[in-house]
C-alpha positions in Angstrom: 118.1 123.7 158.8 117.0 126.0 156.0 113.7 127.9 156.3 111.6 128.4 153.2 108.6 130.8 152.9 105.9 129.7 150.5 103.8 132.4 148.9 100.1 132.2 150.0 98.9 131.8 146.3 101.1 128.7 145.8 100.2 127.2 149.2 96.4 127.6 148.4 96.7 126.1 144.9 99.2 123.5 146.0 101.4 124.3 143.0 104.8 124.1 144.7 107.2 121.2 144.0 110.6 121.0 145.6 113.3 119.0 143.9 117.1 118.9 144.3 119.0 121.2 142.0 120.8 118.4 140.0 117.4 116.8 139.2 116.0 120.2 138.2 119.0 121.0 135.9 118.6 117.5 134.2 114.9 118.3 133.7 115.6 121.7 132.2 118.2 120.2 129.9 115.8 117.5 128.8 113.1 120.1 128.1 115.4 122.1 125.9 116.4 119.0 124.0 112.8 117.9 123.5 111.7 121.4 122.4 114.5 121.7 119.9 113.6 118.3 118.3 111.6 118.7 115.1 108.2 117.1 115.3 106.7 115.2 112.3 103.3 116.5 111.3 101.8 114.5 108.5 99.9 116.1 105.7 96.3 115.1 104.8 97.6 112.9 102.0 100.1 111.2 104.3 97.4 110.6 106.9 95.2 108.9 104.2 98.1 106.8 103.0 98.8 105.7 106.6 95.2 104.8 107.1 95.2 102.7 103.9 98.4 101.0 105.0 97.0 100.1 108.4 93.8 98.6 106.8 96.0 96.5 104.5 98.1 95.3 107.4 95.0 94.4 109.4 93.8 92.3 106.4 97.2 90.6 106.3 98.2 92.3 103.0 101.8 93.0 103.7 105.4 91.7 103.1 107.7 90.5 105.7 111.2 92.0 105.7 112.7 88.8 104.2 110.1 88.8 101.5 110.8 92.5 100.7 114.6 91.8 100.5 114.0 88.8 98.2 111.7 90.9 96.0 114.2 93.7 95.8 117.1 91.3 95.1 115.4 89.7 92.2 114.8 93.1 90.5 118.6 93.8 90.1 
């Protein structure tokens, strides 16, 4: 049986978490992947446009996908 010494600071704050190495390695790989992904940060103009679109959708002012396809097909 392995013996582990826990530093007093960690024991008092209860900050220690023990996980198997394979799970830890998967977590670290996932963290690297998430941090490397670019995050979308909308500009003020995009935020206003999104707010307007949400209001229109709530009022029922929108096209279904089929309606959009038909509208685009007739413009050709």
